[in-house]
Structures are given as C-alpha cells and as structure tokens.
C-alpha positions as CSV (number, residue, x, y, z in Angstrom):
1,M,-44.3,171.4,160.0
2,T,-40.5,171.3,159.6
3,D,-38.6,173.4,162.2
4,A,-35.3,175.2,161.6
5,S,-33.2,172.5,163.3
6,T,-34.5,169.9,161.0
7,M,-33.8,172.0,157.9
8,T,-30.3,172.7,159.0
9,G,-29.6,169.1,160.2
10,L,-28.9,170.3,163.7
11,A,-30.4,168.6,166.8
12,P,-33.0,170.7,168.6
13,D,-32.0,172.3,171.8
14,P,-32.6,170.1,174.8
15,P,-35.3,171.2,177.2
16,P,-34.1,173.1,180.2
17,R,-33.6,171.3,183.5
18,L,-35.6,174.0,185.3
19,S,-38.1,176.7,184.5
20,V,-38.3,179.5,187.0
21,V,-41.6,181.4,186.7
22,V,-41.9,184.9,188.1
23,P,-45.2,186.7,188.1
24,V,-44.9,190.5,188.3
25,R,-47.1,193.6,188.2
26,N,-45.5,197.1,188.4
27,E,-42.1,195.8,189.6
28,R,-39.8,197.7,187.2
29,G,-37.3,198.6,189.8
30,N,-36.9,195.0,191.0
31,L,-36.4,193.4,187.6
32,E,-32.6,193.7,187.0
33,P,-31.4,192.9,190.6
34,L,-33.7,189.9,191.0
35,L,-32.7,188.5,187.6
36,A,-29.0,188.8,188.6
37,D,-29.8,186.8,191.8
38,I,-31.8,184.2,189.9
39,A,-29.0,183.7,187.3
40,A,-26.3,183.3,190.0
41,A,-28.5,180.8,191.9
42,C,-29.3,178.7,188.8
43,A,-25.8,178.6,187.3
44,A,-25.3,175.1,188.7
45,L,-28.8,174.0,187.3
46,A,-28.0,174.8,183.7
47,P,-29.6,174.6,181.3
48,F,-32.4,176.7,182.8
49,E,-34.9,179.3,181.7
50,V,-36.7,182.1,183.5
51,V,-40.3,182.9,182.5
52,Y,-41.4,186.4,183.6
53,V,-45.2,187.0,183.4
54,D,-46.1,190.7,183.2
55,D,-49.6,190.8,184.7
56,G,-50.8,193.9,183.1
57,S,-48.1,196.4,184.4
58,S,-48.5,200.1,183.8
59,D,-45.1,201.3,185.1
60,G,-42.9,200.3,182.2
61,T,-42.2,196.8,183.4
62,G,-43.0,195.3,180.0
63,P,-40.5,197.4,177.9
64,A,-37.9,197.0,180.6
65,L,-38.2,193.2,180.4
66,T,-37.9,193.3,176.6
67,G,-34.7,195.2,177.0
68,L,-33.3,192.8,179.6
69,A,-34.2,189.8,177.5
70,S,-32.1,191.0,174.6
71,S,-28.9,190.1,176.5
72,R,-30.3,187.1,178.3
73,P,-31.2,184.2,176.0
74,W,-32.6,182.2,179.0
75,L,-35.2,184.9,179.7
76,R,-38.6,184.4,178.2
77,L,-41.6,186.8,178.5
78,V,-45.3,186.3,178.7
79,R,-47.7,189.3,179.0
80,H,-51.3,189.7,180.2
81,A,-53.1,192.5,178.4
82,Q,-54.7,193.4,181.7
83,S,-54.1,192.3,185.3
84,C,-55.7,188.9,186.0
85,G,-54.1,188.2,189.4
86,Q,-51.1,186.2,190.8
87,S,-52.6,182.8,190.3
88,A,-53.4,183.5,186.7
89,A,-49.9,184.8,186.1
90,V,-48.4,181.7,187.6
91,R,-50.5,179.5,185.5
92,S,-49.6,181.3,182.3
93,G,-46.0,181.0,183.2
94,V,-46.2,177.3,183.9
95,R,-48.1,176.6,180.7
96,H,-45.3,178.3,178.7
97,A,-42.5,176.6,180.7
98,R,-40.5,174.0,178.8
99,A,-38.9,172.1,181.7
100,A,-40.5,169.2,183.6
101,I,-39.6,170.9,186.9
102,V,-40.8,174.4,187.6
103,A,-40.0,176.8,190.4
104,T,-41.8,179.9,191.3
105,L,-40.9,183.0,193.3
106,D,-42.4,186.4,193.8
107,G,-41.2,189.3,191.7
108,D,-40.6,191.8,194.6
109,G,-37.3,190.3,195.7
110,Q,-38.5,189.0,199.1
111,N,-38.1,185.4,198.0
112,D,-34.3,184.7,198.0
113,P,-33.4,182.8,194.7
114,A,-30.4,181.3,196.6
115,F,-32.7,178.6,197.9
116,L,-33.7,177.4,194.4
117,P,-31.0,174.7,194.2
118,A,-32.1,173.3,197.5
119,L,-35.7,173.1,196.4
120,V,-34.8,171.4,193.2
121,A,-32.5,168.9,195.0
122,A,-35.3,168.2,197.4
123,L,-37.8,167.5,194.7
124,E,-35.4,165.3,192.5
125,G,-34.3,163.4,195.6
126,A,-37.8,162.7,196.9
127,G,-39.0,160.4,194.1
128,A,-41.6,160.7,191.3
129,R,-44.6,160.6,193.7
130,T,-43.5,163.8,195.3
131,G,-45.2,166.6,193.5
132,L,-44.2,169.8,195.4
133,V,-41.5,171.2,197.5
134,Q,-43.0,174.1,199.5
135,G,-40.8,176.8,200.9
136,Q,-41.6,178.0,204.4
137,R,-40.3,181.4,205.4
138,V,-38.3,182.1,208.5
139,G,-37.2,185.6,209.7
140,R,-40.1,187.3,208.0
141,R,-39.3,190.8,206.9
142,D,-42.8,192.1,206.5
143,T,-44.6,194.6,208.7
144,G,-46.2,193.4,211.9
145,F,-49.7,193.7,210.4
146,K,-48.8,191.6,207.4
147,K,-47.2,189.0,209.6
148,L,-50.4,188.8,211.7
149,Q,-52.5,188.6,208.6
150,S,-50.4,185.7,207.3
151,R,-50.4,184.0,210.7
152,V,-54.2,184.1,210.9
153,A,-54.7,183.0,207.3
154,N,-52.3,180.1,207.5
155,G,-53.6,179.1,211.0
156,V,-57.2,178.9,209.7
157,R,-56.2,177.2,206.5
158,G,-54.0,174.6,208.3
159,A,-56.8,173.8,210.8
160,I,-59.3,173.1,208.1
161,L,-57.2,171.5,205.3
162,K,-54.7,169.7,207.6
163,D,-52.0,169.6,205.0
164,G,-49.1,169.9,207.4
165,T,-48.0,173.3,205.8
166,R,-47.5,176.3,208.1
167,D,-46.7,178.8,205.2
168,A,-48.6,177.9,202.0
169,G,-48.4,181.5,200.9
170,C,-44.6,181.5,200.4
171,G,-43.9,182.1,196.8
172,L,-40.9,179.9,196.7
173,K,-42.1,176.6,195.4
174,C,-40.7,173.8,193.2
175,F,-43.0,171.3,191.6
176,R,-43.5,168.9,188.7
177,R,-45.2,170.7,185.8
178,E,-47.3,167.8,184.9
179,A,-48.7,167.6,188.5
180,Y,-49.4,171.3,188.7
181,L,-51.4,171.3,185.4
182,A,-53.5,168.4,186.7
183,L,-54.8,170.5,189.6
184,P,-58.2,172.2,189.4
185,Y,-57.6,175.8,188.5
186,F,-59.2,178.8,190.3
187,D,-58.1,182.2,191.5
188,A,-55.7,181.9,194.5
189,L,-54.7,178.3,193.5
190,H,-51.1,179.2,194.4
191,R,-52.0,179.5,198.0
192,F,-53.6,176.0,198.3
193,M,-51.1,174.0,196.3
194,P,-49.9,171.7,199.2
195,A,-53.5,170.6,200.0
196,L,-54.4,170.1,196.4
197,M,-51.2,168.1,195.6
198,V,-52.0,165.8,198.5
199,R,-55.6,165.5,197.1
200,E,-54.1,164.2,193.9
201,G,-52.0,161.6,195.7
202,Y,-48.6,163.4,195.6
203,G,-46.3,163.9,198.5
204,V,-45.3,167.4,199.7
205,V,-41.8,168.3,201.1
206,H,-41.1,171.4,203.1
207,V,-37.9,173.4,203.1
208,D,-37.2,176.5,205.4
209,V,-36.2,179.5,203.4
210,R,-35.0,183.0,204.3
211,D,-37.2,186.0,203.7
212,R,-35.7,189.3,202.5
213,A,-36.9,192.8,202.5
214,R,-38.7,194.0,199.3
215,L,-36.1,195.6,197.0
216,T,-38.2,198.6,195.9
217,G,-41.8,199.6,195.6
218,V,-44.9,198.5,197.4
219,S,-47.0,195.3,197.4
220,N,-49.3,194.9,194.4
221,Y,-51.5,192.1,195.7
222,G,-53.2,193.5,198.8
223,F,-55.2,192.6,201.9
224,F,-58.4,191.5,200.3
225,D,-56.5,189.3,197.8
226,R,-54.8,187.5,200.6
227,L,-57.3,187.1,203.5
228,W,-61.0,187.7,203.1
229,V,-61.4,186.5,199.5
230,G,-59.4,183.5,200.6
231,I,-62.1,182.4,203.1
232,V,-64.4,181.6,200.1
233,D,-61.5,179.8,198.3
234,L,-60.8,177.9,201.5
235,A,-64.4,176.6,201.6
236,G,-64.1,175.5,198.0
237,V,-60.9,173.7,198.5
238,W,-62.3,171.9,201.6
239,W,-65.2,170.8,199.4
240,L,-62.9,169.5,196.7
241,I,-60.9,167.5,199.2
242,R,-64.1,166.0,200.7
243,R,-65.3,165.0,197.3
244,R,-62.1,163.2,196.3
245,R,-62.4,159.6,197.8
246,R,-59.6,157.7,196.1
247,V,-56.8,158.5,193.7
248,P,-56.7,155.7,191.1
249,H,-53.4,153.8,190.6
250,V,-53.5,152.9,186.9
251,V,-51.9,149.7,185.8
252,S,-51.6,149.0,182.0
253,D,-50.2,146.2,179.9
254,E,-49.4,148.7,177.1
255,N,-45.9,149.9,176.6
256,P,-45.5,153.5,178.0
C-alpha cells in the first residue's frame, strides 16, 4: 500500500522520541490541566506524543478528549467500549504507541508530569539492558487508609518477589516498548512490572518522584482492585519467576 507521504514525495514523519500513555476512566475534570502539565514537561523531549486511553468512561471523558485533540496534534485517542481495567488500558496505549520509549502516568493528576524528563534521562543513560525506570513516590498525598493499604501491599509483594522496589504501584514509569510487550500479560500487570522485567533479564532503575493531590473527582480503581485481588496475582507472578531458570543470550552470525 502506498501512503500519502510517498505519493507526495515527502519523507514520512519521524517517530516520536517518547510516547506518554495515560489510562483514564471518568476523569473529565482532570483532562485539560493534566494535558497542559504533560505538554510543558515534554517540551524538551520533542517530538513526543500523548496516548490517552478512555477505559469505558460514562462522564463525557471521550467527547472531551476529542475536543482537546482537535488543537493538539500530538494527542492521540484510544477507546475501550467498556471498562476493562487499568492494566488493559495501559496495554492498549502501549500497543498504539509509536515511540521506542514509553512513559505512563495516572490520569487523576496525582503523578506529576514534571518528572518525565528525569525518567527518560535515567532510561536512556542506563543502557540497552535496562528495561524500566520505576517512579517511587515520596510525600504521599493519599488518605491514611490508602497509604496503609499501599504499604501493606508493597511490603508483602517486596518480601515475596524481592525485586528491590518499594512502590511498584506508582503510575510514573518509563520503559522500552519492546521489553514491555514481551512480558506475560495479565490483569494487574502494571503493578508487577519491576519483578517481571528482572525475570526477562532487564535491569530496573528507581527514581523518587513527588506525589500530588488528585485534581478533581474520586478514585476509579478501588480497594479490591488494589489489594485482595492482587494476592492471587502475586502468587501467579511468584510462580512465573520460579519457572524462569535462565534468560537466553542469543548470538547470531546473521546481519541484524
């Protein structure tokens, strides 16, 4: 098939340096201020793109995103007909991303996009065998109950998986798209990425990031999504790690 750039004799647009994937469900009030923060943070990383994944919203998030995209050529939209969960939304966004390096952050505004350049710099500076830069929140702005919930979940996860990560649930992550797509996919994958990257033979770097208060609205992924269902997932990830004995280092005489 001949594309428009070939027909006009123009070179195709280069792929972006960074794709920022943002999963959202019923976050209409947070869209515009968060997009402004992302655009400001990524100005030095141009060309970049932002891929919003509307995970079955019912509050007008979809139409609002369409309106915002009309004046933002770097904003791309993906929609789920019904809510499939945060991990599925992240995966849809990564599959549609065009950059080799992808960053993610939550759509509620609590993850500060100002840290995106630091995450990208850490990944690019760490070498090809580093697959993930994991943000770790300091100064949490959540309720006391939510902090306790996260502390318990991260403590149990860390004790079993021993991946050296104290805050795997932080939405601020930066990773190599190819490495992410090679991970075994399951619901709640986004909460176990450090351990699974290590399983695949990749290094993981940690960067402290500042937490912010939610801009508007209430959390859309609740208690059971984060903790008790995660116990079953934790057992599955532990099993996957136990079954992976050696990561092959492939040497070929063929030209790449």
